[in-house]
C-alpha positions as CSV (number, residue, x, y, z in Angstrom):
1,M,110.2,99.2,61.9
2,S,108.4,99.0,58.5
3,K,109.2,95.1,58.4
4,M,108.0,94.5,62.1
5,L,104.7,96.6,61.5
6,R,104.1,94.5,58.4
7,S,104.5,91.4,60.3
8,F,102.4,92.7,63.0
9,C,99.3,93.5,60.3
10,Y,99.6,90.0,58.8
11,L,99.7,88.1,62.3
12,G,97.1,90.1,63.8
13,L,94.9,88.9,60.8
14,V,95.6,85.4,61.8
15,F,94.9,86.1,65.7
16,L,91.5,87.4,65.0
17,I,90.5,84.2,63.2
18,N,91.2,82.5,66.4
19,S,90.1,85.0,68.7
20,S,87.3,82.8,70.1
21,V,89.5,81.1,72.3
22,A,91.7,84.0,73.2
23,D,91.8,87.0,75.3
24,D,93.3,90.5,75.2
25,L,97.0,90.3,76.8
26,M,96.5,93.3,78.9
27,N,93.3,91.6,80.4
28,L,95.6,88.6,82.0
29,V,98.8,90.8,83.3
30,D,99.5,93.4,85.6
31,I,102.7,95.4,84.5
32,K,105.3,95.6,87.4
33,G,106.1,99.5,88.1
34,I,102.4,100.4,87.3
35,R,100.5,100.1,90.4
36,T,97.8,101.9,92.7
37,N,99.1,103.4,95.7
38,E,96.8,103.8,98.8
39,L,96.7,107.5,100.8
40,A,95.1,108.0,104.1
41,G,94.5,111.0,106.6
42,Y,92.4,111.9,109.4
43,G,90.2,115.2,109.4
44,L,87.2,116.8,110.4
45,V,83.6,116.9,108.9
46,V,81.8,120.2,109.8
47,G,78.4,121.7,109.0
48,L,76.2,118.7,110.4
49,D,73.0,119.0,111.6
50,G,73.3,117.8,115.0
51,T,74.5,114.3,114.0
52,G,78.3,114.8,114.8
53,D,80.4,113.1,117.7
54,K,79.0,113.3,121.3
55,S,80.9,115.3,123.9
56,Q,82.4,111.7,125.0
57,V,84.5,111.6,121.9
58,K,87.6,113.5,123.2
59,F,89.7,113.3,120.3
60,T,87.1,115.1,118.2
61,S,87.0,118.2,120.7
62,Q,90.9,118.0,120.9
63,S,91.0,118.4,117.0
64,V,88.6,121.3,117.0
65,T,90.6,122.9,119.5
66,N,93.8,122.7,117.7
67,M,92.1,123.6,114.3
68,I,90.8,126.8,115.7
69,K,94.4,127.9,117.5
70,K,95.7,127.6,114.0
71,F,93.5,130.4,113.0
72,G,94.2,132.6,116.0
73,V,91.5,131.8,118.4
74,Q,92.5,131.1,121.8
75,L,90.4,128.9,124.5
76,N,90.5,129.2,127.8
77,P,92.1,126.5,129.7
78,G,89.6,123.6,130.7
79,V,87.3,124.3,128.0
80,N,85.9,121.6,126.5
81,P,83.7,122.5,123.5
82,K,80.7,120.4,123.0
83,L,80.2,120.0,119.1
84,K,77.2,118.2,117.9
85,N,78.1,119.4,114.3
86,V,81.2,118.0,113.9
87,A,82.6,114.5,113.3
88,A,86.3,112.9,113.2
89,V,86.6,111.1,110.1
90,S,89.1,108.8,108.3
91,V,89.9,110.0,104.9
92,T,91.3,107.5,102.2
93,A,91.9,107.7,98.4
94,T,93.5,105.5,95.7
95,V,96.0,106.9,93.2
96,T,96.1,105.2,90.1
97,A,99.6,104.6,88.5
98,M,101.3,107.8,86.8
99,L,98.7,110.4,88.0
100,G,101.0,114.1,87.9
101,E,101.0,116.9,90.4
102,G,97.5,118.9,90.4
103,Q,95.4,116.2,89.4
104,K,92.2,115.4,91.1
105,I,91.3,112.0,92.9
106,N,88.3,110.6,94.8
107,V,88.2,110.3,98.5
108,V,86.4,108.1,101.0
109,V,85.1,109.7,104.2
110,S,84.3,107.4,107.2
111,S,83.3,108.3,110.8
112,L,85.5,107.6,113.4
113,G,83.5,108.3,116.5
114,D,79.7,107.8,117.3
115,A,78.5,110.3,114.5
116,K,74.9,109.4,113.3
117,S,75.3,110.8,109.8
118,L,77.8,112.7,107.7
119,R,74.7,113.8,105.4
120,G,75.3,117.7,104.7
121,G,78.9,117.8,106.3
122,T,81.9,119.3,104.7
123,L,85.4,118.2,105.0
124,I,88.0,120.5,105.9
125,L,91.4,120.7,104.7
126,T,93.0,117.4,105.3
127,P,96.6,116.2,104.1
128,L,96.8,112.6,102.9
129,H,99.8,110.5,103.6
130,G,101.5,107.6,101.8
131,M,103.0,104.8,103.7
132,D,106.5,106.8,103.9
133,G,104.6,109.1,105.8
134,E,105.0,111.9,103.0
135,I,102.1,114.2,102.1
136,Y,100.7,113.5,98.6
137,A,97.6,115.1,98.5
138,I,95.4,117.4,99.9
139,A,91.3,116.8,100.4
140,Q,88.5,119.1,101.0
141,G,85.0,119.3,99.7
142,S,81.2,118.5,100.4
143,V,80.5,115.0,101.5
144,I,78.0,113.0,99.1
145,V,76.2,110.4,101.5
146,G,74.1,107.5,99.8
147,G,72.6,106.3,103.1
148,L,70.0,107.5,105.4
149,G,69.3,107.2,109.0
150,V,66.2,108.4,111.0
151,Q,65.0,108.0,114.8
152,G,61.6,108.6,116.1
153,A,61.1,109.9,119.8
154,D,59.8,106.3,121.0
155,G,63.7,105.2,120.1
156,S,62.6,103.4,116.9
157,S,64.8,104.3,113.9
158,V,65.2,103.2,110.2
159,T,68.6,103.2,108.3
160,I,69.4,102.6,104.6
161,N,72.7,101.8,103.7
162,L,75.3,103.6,106.0
163,P,74.9,107.4,106.6
164,T,78.2,107.3,108.4
165,T,80.2,106.7,105.2
166,G,80.2,109.2,102.4
167,R,82.5,110.3,99.0
168,I,83.9,113.4,97.7
169,P,84.5,113.0,93.9
170,N,87.9,114.7,92.7
171,G,87.8,115.9,96.7
172,A,91.7,115.7,96.7
173,I,94.4,117.5,94.6
174,L,97.9,115.8,94.0
175,E,100.5,117.8,95.5
176,R,103.5,115.7,94.5
177,E,104.0,112.6,92.2
178,I,104.4,109.2,93.1
179,L,107.5,107.8,91.9
180,N,107.3,104.2,89.6
181,T,109.8,102.3,88.2
182,F,108.2,101.6,84.7
183,N,110.8,103.5,83.0
184,E,114.0,102.7,84.7
185,S,114.5,99.5,83.1
186,S,115.3,98.1,79.9
187,H,113.0,95.3,80.3
188,I,109.2,95.0,81.1
189,T,107.8,92.6,83.5
190,L,104.2,91.1,83.0
191,N,102.8,89.5,86.2
192,L,100.1,86.9,85.2
193,Q,97.0,87.7,87.2
194,K,96.1,83.9,87.1
195,P,99.5,82.3,87.1
196,N,99.3,79.5,84.4
197,F,102.5,77.8,83.0
198,T,100.4,77.4,79.2
199,T,99.5,80.9,79.7
200,A,102.9,82.2,80.0
201,K,104.4,80.3,77.3
202,N,101.6,81.6,75.1
203,I,102.2,85.2,76.1
204,A,105.9,84.7,75.4
205,R,105.4,83.2,72.0
206,S,102.8,85.5,70.8
207,I,105.3,88.5,71.7
208,N,107.8,86.9,69.8
209,M,105.8,86.2,66.9
210,I,105.5,89.7,66.5
211,F,108.6,91.5,67.6
212,G,111.1,88.7,66.8
213,P,112.6,85.9,69.0
214,G,114.0,86.5,72.1
215,V,112.1,89.9,73.0
216,A,110.1,87.8,75.5
217,E,111.1,85.3,78.0
218,A,108.6,83.3,80.4
219,M,110.3,83.6,83.6
220,S,108.1,81.4,85.7
221,F,104.3,80.4,85.7
222,A,103.8,83.8,87.2
223,S,105.7,86.0,85.0
224,V,106.8,87.1,81.5
225,Q,110.2,89.3,80.7
226,V,109.8,91.9,77.6
227,A,112.8,93.8,76.2
228,A,111.3,97.4,75.7
229,P,113.0,100.4,74.0
230,M,114.2,103.1,76.8
231,D,113.3,106.0,74.8
232,K,109.7,106.9,76.6
233,G,107.8,107.7,73.5
234,Q,108.9,104.6,71.8
235,R,108.0,102.5,75.0
236,V,104.6,103.9,74.9
237,T,104.2,102.8,71.2
238,F,105.4,99.4,72.1
239,M,102.8,99.0,75.1
240,S,100.3,100.3,72.9
241,M,101.1,97.4,70.4
242,L,101.2,95.1,73.1
243,E,97.7,95.9,74.1
244,E,96.4,94.6,70.5
245,I,98.1,91.0,71.4
246,D,95.6,88.1,71.8
247,V,96.5,85.3,73.8
248,D,95.2,81.9,74.6
249,Q,94.9,81.3,78.2
250,G,95.7,77.9,79.8
251,K,93.3,75.8,81.5
252,G,92.7,76.5,84.8
253,K,93.0,74.2,88.0
254,A,89.7,72.6,88.6
255,R,88.0,73.8,91.4
256,V,84.9,73.6,93.4
257,I,84.1,76.6,96.0
258,F,81.2,76.4,98.4
259,N,80.1,79.2,100.4
260,S,78.9,77.8,103.8
261,R,77.4,81.0,104.8
262,T,75.2,81.9,101.5
263,G,75.1,78.2,100.2
264,T,76.5,79.3,97.1
265,V,78.6,76.5,95.1
266,V,80.7,77.5,92.3
267,I,82.1,74.5,89.9
268,S,84.8,75.2,87.2
269,E,84.4,73.8,83.8
270,S,87.3,71.5,84.1
271,V,85.6,69.5,87.2
272,K,85.5,66.0,86.3
273,I,84.7,62.8,88.4
274,S,85.9,59.2,88.0
275,R,83.0,56.3,87.8
276,V,81.0,56.0,91.0
277,A,77.3,55.7,91.9
278,V,75.6,58.1,94.0
279,S,72.4,58.0,96.2
280,H,71.3,60.9,98.3
281,G,67.9,61.1,100.3
282,G,67.0,62.3,103.7
283,L,64.3,61.4,106.4
284,T,61.8,64.3,107.7
285,I,60.1,64.0,110.8
286,S,57.2,66.5,111.9
287,I,55.6,66.8,115.0
288,Q,52.0,68.3,115.5
289,E,51.0,69.5,118.9
290,D,47.1,69.7,119.0
291,A,45.2,70.6,122.4
292,F,41.4,70.3,123.2
293,V,39.6,70.7,126.5
294,S,38.1,67.7,128.3
295,Q,34.9,68.7,130.6
296,P,32.9,66.6,133.0
297,A,29.4,65.4,132.2
298,A,26.4,67.4,133.1
299,L,25.6,66.8,136.7
300,S,28.6,64.7,137.6
301,E,30.3,64.6,140.5
302,G,33.9,65.1,141.2
303,G,35.0,65.7,137.6
304,N,37.5,68.4,136.7
305,T,37.8,70.6,133.3
306,E,41.4,69.6,132.0
307,V,43.1,70.4,129.0
308,I,44.4,67.4,127.0
309,K,47.7,67.4,124.6
310,N,47.3,65.2,121.4
311,S,50.6,64.6,119.6
312,K,50.8,63.7,116.1
313,I,53.9,62.4,114.7
314,V,54.3,61.9,111.1
315,I,57.7,60.5,109.3
316,E,58.4,60.7,105.5
317,Q,61.6,59.3,103.9
318,D,62.6,60.3,100.5
319,N,63.1,57.3,98.1
320,P,66.0,59.1,96.1
321,Q,67.1,57.0,92.7
322,M,70.7,55.7,92.6
323,M,72.8,58.1,90.1
324,V,75.6,56.4,88.2
325,W,78.1,58.7,86.7
326,R,80.5,57.1,84.0
327,E,84.3,57.5,84.3
328,G,85.2,61.6,83.3
329,V,81.8,62.7,83.1
330,D,81.7,66.7,83.0
331,L,80.2,69.5,84.9
332,Q,76.9,69.7,82.7
333,T,76.1,66.3,83.4
334,I,76.7,66.4,87.2
335,V,74.4,69.4,87.5
336,N,71.6,68.2,85.3
337,A,71.5,64.7,87.4
338,I,71.5,66.6,90.5
339,N,68.5,68.9,89.3
340,S,66.7,65.9,88.1
341,V,66.2,64.9,91.4
342,G,65.2,68.3,93.1
343,G,68.8,68.6,94.6
344,S,69.3,72.2,96.7
345,P,72.8,73.7,97.0
346,D,73.2,71.8,100.3
347,D,72.3,68.6,98.5
348,V,74.9,69.4,95.7
349,M,77.6,70.0,98.7
350,Q,77.1,67.0,100.4
351,I,77.4,64.9,97.3
352,L,80.5,66.7,96.5
353,Q,82.2,66.3,100.0
354,A,81.2,62.4,99.5
355,L,82.7,62.4,96.3
356,D,86.0,64.1,97.5
357,E,86.3,61.7,100.4
358,A,85.7,58.6,98.1
359,G,88.5,60.1,95.8
360,A,86.2,60.2,93.1
361,L,86.2,63.9,92.6
362,N,89.3,65.0,90.4
363,A,89.0,68.7,91.6
364,E,90.2,71.0,94.6
365,L,87.4,71.4,97.0
366,L,87.5,74.7,98.8
367,V,84.7,75.4,101.7
368,I,85.0,79.4,102.7
């Protein structure tokens, strides 16, 4: 073990010298068996100031009836309670890996009916279920709402954010631990967040340089398998040492992403183009309608006052320059050239689409 630690210290010094192009291993991978789990439940928020569900939301009144029956209160048949201070809600929570029984987690509460706001309400005891239908947590507490909604007598209203969704910090207690497979195997699988053959190779090589040959093996461009001790304490120490490793990432795929809804254009650094000449311009036509009144001369007979329209049409045509880009030109040159002629994001996208159709864009063009 001491020999391994001496090797670790020596090689760690080497990695620090070259850390400018490296990233922490745990920023690049997810560990198989260590994952989050989602819980969900159905509950009631009470104590609202008249902003709860209306009477036409039947499941809210049914839920209230069932709840008060559990407390020994019996309602006469056919009674439909009208409760403006209660809202039916969905309750969701995310459980991080390896949390134990009795630990607390945050919950999100969202209206299911037509409640106007959950502000000031309290979630009553709500079981949270996993995908297997089992109860893993119990939620309860005061709902914190960041949104605000007000309405005037004339029907006008103002809404800030969403008053029908809130949070309860530490609002749920885990009643049972969610099983994981992290300690069941003699190997640990590292799943790459951005699959890449070079990154997978570099991860395996960096681990083997510290712990010895054969400890890590790249199984594919998306995963690396690492031999790990079965003892739980030793495995924790082993994972701690893995966290200290720096790994050089492989180059990602060249991509150009355009969001057609927002006009956002994102170009990766590795985007290059072939030698090509580009010209981009536009034609602007503006029409202005002016109206004036024409009246007959004084003392004239048979004349009528009329409104006469006068249209002015102006045509403007841009005179763009022809841009010539050499073979293998990089991202900075592309952006500088387009900015120099006053190009907008739409102009950038049109040029990139034309380059892609001409086969001069050496990247994947994604429109979302």
